[in-house]
C-alpha positions, 0 to 999 in steps of 0.5 A: 509413428515410428518414422517420426522418431529419428527427427524427434531425437535430432530435435532433442539434440539440438536443444541447448543443455543448461550449462553446468556450474563450476568453481572458477576460484576457490578460497574462503570467497570463491567464484562460480561461473556457468560460462556466462555468469561469473558470482561470488559466494560471500560469507561462509560460501552461501551468499550469492553476489554479482560479479560479471556477465561474459556471455549473451544470456540474460537469464541467470538460473541458480537451481543447480549449483548445489548439485554441480558444485557442492555450495549451497546458496542460502541468501542473495547478498546485500546489494548482491545484484544492485543496479545490474540492468543486464539481468532479465530473469532469475531463478533462485534455488530451493535452498535460498531462504532470504533475499537481503537488503537492495539485493536487486535495487535498481535492476531496471531489466529485471522482469521475472524472478521465481523464488523458492517456496521457503523464502522467509525474508525479503530484507531489511529494506530495498529489496527490489526498489526501482525494478520498474519493469519487474512483472513476475514474482512467484514461487509456484508456476501456477502463480505465475501471472503478468503483473502479479507478485505472489509472495510465499507464506513464509514471508510475514513482513513486507520490509520498507521500500521492498517494491517501491517503484515497481510500476509494472506491478498490477496485483499484490498477493501476500497472505501471510504479511501482517507488517508493511514497512514504510514505502513498501509500495510507494509509487507502484503506479500500476498497482491495482489490488493489494491483499495481505493477511487478514491479521494485518496489524501494522502499516507504517510511514517512516514516523509521524511527519513523513506521509509522503513515505507512507506504504502506499503513497502515490499508488494512483491505480490502487482500487482494492485493498484487503483486508479493509476490516481491520483488527488490532492495528497500528498506522501512521500518516499518508497510509493511502495518500494520493490513492485516488481511485481506492473504493474500499470502506474501512471498518476500523470498529475492532482496530483499536485505533483511537487517532487518525494521523495527517494525510491518512487518506488524503486525495483518495476516493474511498468510500468511507470509515467506521471508527471504533467506540473508543476513537478519540481524535483526528490529529494532524491535518488533511486526514481525508483531504478532497474526498469524493461525493458519497464518502460516509464516516461512522463514529460508533463512540463519542465525538472525537477531538479535532485538531486543525488549523484554519487552512488544514483541517481534517476534511480539507477541500480545495479552494472556493472557485473549485467545482470539486468543493463538497459539503460536510454533513454531520448525521445523527446515527439513529437517522443515518440509514435513512439520511438520503431523505435529507432530514435529521441532521445533527449539524451541518456545514457550508463549505462551497466558498460562499460564506466563511463565517456561516454558522454550521446550522444555517437553515437560511441557506438553499444548499441544506434542508430543514431538519426534521429534528431541530431539537437534535441540533449540536452547538457547532462550529466551522474551522474557517478559511485561511490563505484564500482557502475554505477549508472547514470541518464540523466540530461538535459542541459540548451539547449531547443530543437525546439519542447519542448513539454516535454519529456519522459524516457524509461528503456531499 
């Protein structure tokens, strides 16, 4: 064994040592360098920002800055590395607690960032917006996994546009995040699963009229979202709009949500929603546009009010010649568990485009079975067609069935 020691020693000598950081210029805003990177230390000499790169390495390792220079990096500064495409990997020091607004926005070459375990803030907005090749985001080496964003437990808020357009992200694990800002993961088209705190309380979309600004807008690969059983929650339009392979059934029974806004789950394949007893209204339009066959909606309380126009209803469907048309059935809650026998309907509507004035409870159509309990039929109306489209939703009338235990809708 001893005869190999000199060779091992030579190999060790041949490994390049990490260059020490030195102070290139002092003053109130010093510049530090390792001979490759030249960085500003702004605002009390603690916020790091890019100045230039003069060497060939695209890996930035800041772990020894304090030991080498005496300066303590606590923040990645506002726009600190924005648009710098020549950085592929960043290792932040454990002293850093904040990655500020737009810090790495547009860093299309960035593939990996190791963050400190004590990280508490990802800034007000756009932190990694447009980092299209970002594949690794972690604090602990055990969490380093291709496509995974593993957010440290100190981060409780996901700011607007935090990871928007990060198409290489496949999985997000943010166990302490309780608030998600508008467009936080917009256009993350590779994202398959997203998990947040079971105490998640807010998913925003930049106001009431911006469904295309929603947190998960156009996450076209998103299959699973956690939590799917919600406590008290604030939501805005378009939360899961264009998440067209999402499979969750969302249980909102304890959420306190009283209204579902426009486009909330439009163009999705969600399994359905259970609404709370105090749920009051489907507002806006196209709340559940073009759902897949088999989606179920359970209302635990009274029938909600419906706000809709003739061509933009909550259960909006494609035009009459499109084969993806669905029938909407409103099912008595008492019969719901056995609905598959095709009986015990409270009301139903034909939305296959054959007749835009058909009564919601027409038994003359071959599309519908004869109900076993017609006495439970509600006076119901259909929101009719408009602009050549057949986009109806059943809206219950004033009559109350004998067993008013709530009701369910099933997309057939």
